[in-house]
Backbone as a chain_set.jsonl record, in Angstrom:
{"seq": "MNRLVEIRRQEHFCRERALFDSERKTFWLAEAEIWEQRALDEIAFHFRECNIETPGIETPGHSIPSQSLNAA", "coords": {"N": [[-60.614, -73.269, 203.443], [-61.272, -70.959, 204.589], [-60.094, -68.899, 203.262], [-61.643, -68.693, 200.957], [-64.042, -67.819, 202.062], [-63.284, -65.265, 202.94], [-62.679, -64.065, 200.474], [-65.195, -64.12, 199.222], [-66.489, -62.433, 200.982], [-65.246, -59.99, 200.449], [-66.109, -59.643, 197.823], [-68.87, -59.337, 198.247], [-68.845, -56.992, 199.789], [-67.962, -55.135, 197.852], [-70.112, -55.208, 196.068], [-72.135, -54.202, 197.691], [-71.153, -51.613, 198.12], [-71.422, -50.657, 195.537], [-74.155, -50.353, 195.391], [-74.625, -48.182, 197.079], [-72.959, -46.145, 196.287], [-73.41, -44.328, 193.869], [-71.993, -42.765, 192.044], [-69.624, -44.118, 191.614], [-70.391, -46.6, 190.862], [-69.923, -48.353, 188.657], [-67.193, -48.86, 188.929], [-67.133, -50.241, 191.426], [-68.683, -52.49, 190.829], [-67.082, -53.683, 188.915], [-64.878, -54.303, 190.482], [-66.095, -56.166, 192.162], [-66.575, -58.2, 190.336], [-63.972, -59.016, 189.82], [-63.261, -60.074, 192.322], [-65.145, -62.112, 192.405], [-64.21, -63.79, 190.358], [-61.778, -64.513, 191.479], [-62.728, -66.045, 193.588], [-63.885, -68.177, 192.2], [-61.588, -69.22, 191.026], [-60.237, -70.027, 193.325], [-61.95, -72.041, 194.261], [-61.702, -73.871, 192.15], [-58.963, -74.476, 192.375], [-58.913, -75.672, 194.929], [-60.569, -77.867, 194.414], [-59.013, -79.271, 192.521], [-56.774, -79.881, 194.126], [-57.922, -81.582, 195.986], [-58.573, -83.736, 194.465], [-56.378, -84.963, 193.349], [-54.828, -87.693, 192.029], [-52.819, -90.29, 193.244], [-50.008, -91.552, 191.579], [-50.032, -94.89, 190.455], [-51.877, -95.795, 192.255], [-55.058, -96.964, 192.199], [-58.308, -95.687, 192.045], [-61.56, -96.802, 192.833], [-63.5, -97.337, 189.964], [-62.299, -95.304, 188.572], [-59.994, -95.865, 187.183], [-57.576, -95.516, 184.642], [-56.298, -96.919, 181.832], [-52.825, -96.783, 181.093], [-52.041, -96.897, 178.45], [-54.123, -95.804, 176.977], [-53.85, -93.103, 177.358], [-51.824, -92.278, 175.716], [-52.699, -92.826, 173.194], [-53.724, -91.656, 170.068]], "CA": [[-61.82, -72.649, 202.942], [-61.379, -69.616, 205.173], [-59.696, -67.955, 202.213], [-62.815, -68.516, 200.098], [-64.997, -66.99, 202.817], [-62.795, -63.882, 202.898], [-62.828, -63.582, 199.098], [-66.625, -63.844, 199.02], [-66.822, -61.257, 201.804], [-64.792, -58.826, 199.688], [-67.037, -59.496, 196.687], [-70.124, -58.805, 198.781], [-68.58, -55.609, 200.164], [-67.931, -54.321, 196.627], [-71.477, -55.106, 195.536], [-72.853, -53.271, 198.558], [-70.669, -50.262, 197.818], [-72.014, -50.267, 194.255], [-75.531, -49.926, 195.652], [-74.683, -46.921, 197.809], [-72.059, -45.151, 195.692], [-73.863, -44.282, 192.471], [-70.972, -42.142, 191.201], [-68.565, -45.083, 191.316], [-71.046, -47.902, 190.769], [-69.236, -49.179, 187.668], [-65.927, -49.279, 189.541], [-67.367, -51.245, 192.46], [-69.144, -53.729, 190.197], [-65.896, -54.292, 188.287], [-64.114, -54.907, 191.58], [-66.831, -57.356, 192.595], [-66.328, -59.239, 189.33], [-62.615, -59.516, 190.056], [-63.325, -60.932, 193.501], [-65.9, -63.318, 192.043], [-63.309, -64.652, 189.601], [-60.828, -65.067, 192.452], [-63.428, -67.102, 194.317], [-63.993, -69.337, 191.304], [-60.236, -69.781, 190.921], [-59.955, -70.695, 194.596], [-62.738, -73.275, 194.269], [-61.076, -74.786, 191.19], [-57.708, -74.908, 192.966], [-59.24, -76.599, 196.012], [-61.092, -79.084, 193.79], [-57.864, -80.003, 191.956], [-55.964, -80.391, 195.233], [-58.643, -82.681, 196.638], [-58.789, -84.839, 193.534], [-55.136, -85.444, 192.766], [-54.655, -89.127, 192.214], [-51.441, -90.7, 193.404], [-49.634, -92.524, 190.551], [-49.943, -96.274, 190.898], [-53.01, -96.137, 193.116], [-56.307, -96.858, 191.446], [-59.525, -95.467, 192.81], [-62.624, -97.583, 192.211], [-64.264, -96.704, 188.904], [-61.584, -94.183, 187.976], [-58.704, -96.261, 186.638], [-57.405, -95.249, 183.216], [-55.099, -97.614, 181.355], [-51.82, -95.833, 180.647], [-51.968, -96.928, 176.995], [-55.143, -94.941, 176.386], [-53.426, -91.72, 177.462], [-50.917, -91.983, 174.621], [-53.336, -93.136, 171.904], [-54.388, -90.523, 169.427]], "C": [[-62.046, -71.266, 203.555], [-61.031, -68.559, 204.144], [-60.89, -67.665, 201.295], [-63.854, -67.626, 200.783], [-64.572, -65.527, 202.755], [-62.949, -63.288, 201.498], [-64.292, -63.231, 198.819], [-67.07, -62.618, 199.811], [-66.418, -59.978, 201.068], [-65.706, -58.564, 198.486], [-68.336, -58.853, 197.147], [-69.972, -57.324, 199.163], [-68.611, -54.697, 198.934], [-69.33, -54.159, 196.034], [-72.33, -54.167, 196.386], [-72.44, -51.834, 198.286], [-71.271, -49.756, 196.515], [-73.446, -49.764, 194.448], [-75.6, -48.522, 196.239], [-73.814, -45.811, 197.224], [-72.363, -45.056, 194.199], [-72.828, -43.674, 191.532], [-69.891, -43.132, 190.771], [-69.113, -46.498, 191.186], [-70.315, -48.846, 189.819], [-67.926, -49.718, 188.228], [-66.154, -50.417, 190.531], [-67.869, -52.56, 191.876], [-67.991, -54.45, 189.496], [-65.028, -54.969, 189.348], [-64.786, -56.194, 192.065], [-66.614, -58.508, 191.617], [-64.938, -59.85, 189.494], [-62.603, -60.468, 191.242], [-64.092, -62.215, 193.214], [-65.009, -64.298, 191.276], [-62.259, -65.283, 190.511], [-61.455, -66.208, 193.235], [-63.543, -68.365, 193.45], [-62.634, -70.005, 191.12], [-59.866, -70.56, 192.182], [-60.701, -72.021, 194.687], [-62.105, -74.302, 193.34], [-59.765, -75.34, 191.745], [-57.962, -75.949, 194.046], [-59.742, -77.932, 195.441], [-59.945, -79.927, 193.227], [-57.022, -80.628, 193.061], [-56.621, -81.608, 195.89], [-58.774, -83.905, 195.736], [-57.526, -85.298, 192.818], [-55.014, -86.925, 193.077], [-53.17, -89.434, 192.303], [-51.111, -91.734, 192.341], [-49.481, -93.92, 191.149], [-51.072, -96.712, 191.804], [-54.283, -95.92, 192.318], [-57.453, -96.607, 192.401], [-60.648, -96.201, 192.104], [-63.395, -96.778, 191.167], [-63.543, -95.586, 188.198], [-60.218, -94.573, 187.406], [-58.691, -96.034, 185.131], [-56.16, -95.988, 182.771], [-54.109, -96.615, 180.78], [-51.701, -95.812, 179.125], [-52.976, -95.974, 176.359], [-54.752, -93.466, 176.451], [-52.554, -91.319, 176.287], [-51.54, -92.222, 173.252], [-53.992, -91.9, 171.339], [-54.304, -90.663, 167.939]], "O": [[-62.9, -70.504, 203.101], [-61.593, -67.464, 204.144], [-61.114, -66.519, 200.906], [-64.47, -66.777, 200.139], [-65.406, -64.646, 202.542], [-63.315, -62.121, 201.362], [-64.591, -62.179, 198.253], [-67.927, -61.857, 199.361], [-67.163, -58.998, 201.067], [-66.032, -57.418, 198.175], [-68.841, -57.93, 196.507], [-70.857, -56.511, 198.894], [-69.208, -53.622, 198.967], [-69.681, -53.082, 195.554], [-73.154, -53.423, 195.855], [-73.285, -50.94, 198.229], [-71.596, -48.575, 196.393], [-73.89, -48.856, 193.746], [-76.52, -47.76, 195.938], [-73.931, -44.656, 197.632], [-71.658, -45.635, 193.373], [-72.784, -44.023, 190.352], [-69.314, -43.0, 189.692], [-68.389, -47.475, 191.378], [-70.111, -50.016, 190.144], [-67.588, -50.884, 188.028], [-65.461, -51.434, 190.489], [-67.519, -53.631, 192.372], [-67.933, -55.68, 189.488], [-64.512, -56.066, 189.137], [-64.114, -57.188, 192.343], [-66.484, -59.66, 192.03], [-64.756, -61.056, 189.326], [-62.007, -61.543, 191.177], [-63.736, -63.281, 193.716], [-65.054, -65.503, 191.524], [-61.895, -66.446, 190.336], [-60.803, -67.214, 193.515], [-63.32, -69.478, 193.926], [-62.55, -71.232, 191.064], [-59.253, -71.625, 192.105], [-60.14, -73.018, 195.143], [-61.983, -75.474, 193.699], [-59.485, -76.53, 191.607], [-57.305, -76.99, 194.077], [-59.376, -78.999, 195.936], [-59.904, -81.141, 193.424], [-56.602, -81.779, 192.945], [-55.937, -82.548, 196.296], [-59.061, -85.0, 196.22], [-57.608, -85.958, 191.781], [-55.087, -87.347, 194.231], [-52.366, -88.906, 191.535], [-51.848, -92.71, 192.197], [-48.88, -94.098, 192.208], [-51.204, -97.902, 192.089], [-54.546, -94.823, 191.826], [-57.553, -97.248, 193.447], [-60.682, -96.219, 190.873], [-63.879, -95.681, 191.445], [-64.113, -94.964, 187.301], [-59.377, -93.705, 187.17], [-59.665, -96.322, 184.436], [-55.07, -95.718, 183.275], [-54.501, -95.698, 180.059], [-51.295, -94.795, 178.562], [-52.7, -95.397, 175.306], [-55.269, -92.659, 175.678], [-52.538, -90.152, 175.897], [-50.948, -91.847, 172.24], [-54.718, -91.187, 172.032], [-54.805, -89.807, 167.21]]}, "num_chains": 1, "name": "protein.A"}
């Protein structure tokens, strides 16, 4: 999660620069948006990593019959 903290720090830095650099405000806000998206990607990645289910192991309330995955 240290990576997420650093990404958010960069986003905050860009937003602060936008406040004080009126000539390049648009640039800094665009940079902040990029960093914000990186943060969201990092959160999604971490969430997926934490919720990977091991095949053959059922977690209570989260078992899915294998037949239902192929039905369509």
